[in-house]
Steps between C-alpha positions, in 0.01 A plus 500: 500500500606290799865585440413868473313496830795322664739766364278785621472339844878460519563863400246622756663289771845639419361855504341450842821350639697799369253743656512318833882502488501874427256569784710283732821685409331838551374382839848386604645837394238684700526283812877473550808720539662521156838660583694178427345489152591863425859431606520181296341641184671839550191679368190661649195640319369840604163631385467870424287759321722600207343846472557621859764771465739551668473177703507242220421554133612446142693790350481610136754234402290225662742455790365435850618786724404682820576542868352165601676328210841629611430426866376145443792419270743631766329290769521173308850568366609448860370144487610414146137486384385650170165681488253411226258792462145401412247767396161418655145628519525704822140422589593127522837534675420296813340226289812483282716477812308230681455291185881482466520693172717761673703484822475864615292813445746788484398826334383780724288246690332670795453322833132490596307294759306330220817398318663377822235229508618373161879545498805512725657845487864598537589801712383820332774672301328820378213731595228609258159664500195520276447843345226646284617632164281746311547744214560856612227613262248304713582701817481179709742558787333303780338160532171673585498664156461157338130501592299353210820478294643194321795333672752259351710232675715203404320169547644301790700796631541596864340831404180321404517297822525824701218652295269210589610468862455872584180600317454836674835629370420479129268215404183665631585817306572384148254426224322165544696448825758298309804549279588415141761223517797475263753226435786752524555848633622603154157427352336694782724804449414503130129514589568773756687702237205459261240597764335158512557497877534797737749361749734207544588329829860394454830422675698819562823345369335420167328837466816701570725295273258469206388863490856630537624270225218610268569866582138543610538549876392866474172397334373290791416529868639231728261513793639395839371163614216477749573131556761372743847437356614166360812289501639316201616145572559173316230234504583128528299184558422437866729195512803679352636621835867446415465703181352793693775478763766504226347807333477686833862414573610621156313830541700578814832392349443701184420806710808454719714478185337808342362308201137556605560877515671491160196337339264736683690809389499376139119485484382755759792732568476424872520223760154343523588208733276425798628469857465120473762504223732751666512338845 
């Protein structure tokens, strides 16, 4: 019995030491500039929502594709760094970043004042807005027509942040003054299609791409946003200033070389770059 207790005590001690070491490493990652490590290891881990078409998603063959995928790979190719793509729970993205499990959030990540408190943003590279999608059979063509209706949103999305921050626009109108939250927009669109919700607050880029791809664009209304526009940017830990500078520099160089426009045209059929990228 004495030997058993000694063994248990030893195992517990080793476990606590390992946990403390892990916490210490995570703290060091969060508190210091990591560019030298990325250069040395020649890899960087980017967290993304693998269902967010056309920004970053898995295609039918299981391959990671999308506008942000191509852009990020082009950025880090310049520095000889390989991107490791890590699918994450989008609702926990900042936690994953600051714990050191990922090094960047890059997947149609909107800049908001709330998020600026948690992460260091690159320059914005693309504009976006939150639109309301409804079935044409519902006759919902304005935000005001969502009164007492059921709204869907993606959990942790900038759309839900805007919904909460500007209650008079939509929150005060809808049923129960709240929205049904989904892990992915794909799940939400399935519920919209099956009349379990009446409207979906969603990124315009996702709505356009998904409904066109499914051949269902003529079955839905895409209601113009009544929220202010958004910018997509890349989110890094506050201490990773060199990393952010390198990404901003690469954006400009890729645009000057025409590579940014090539990627943009592939996914959107137009140049979507912001002025911060162009100039």
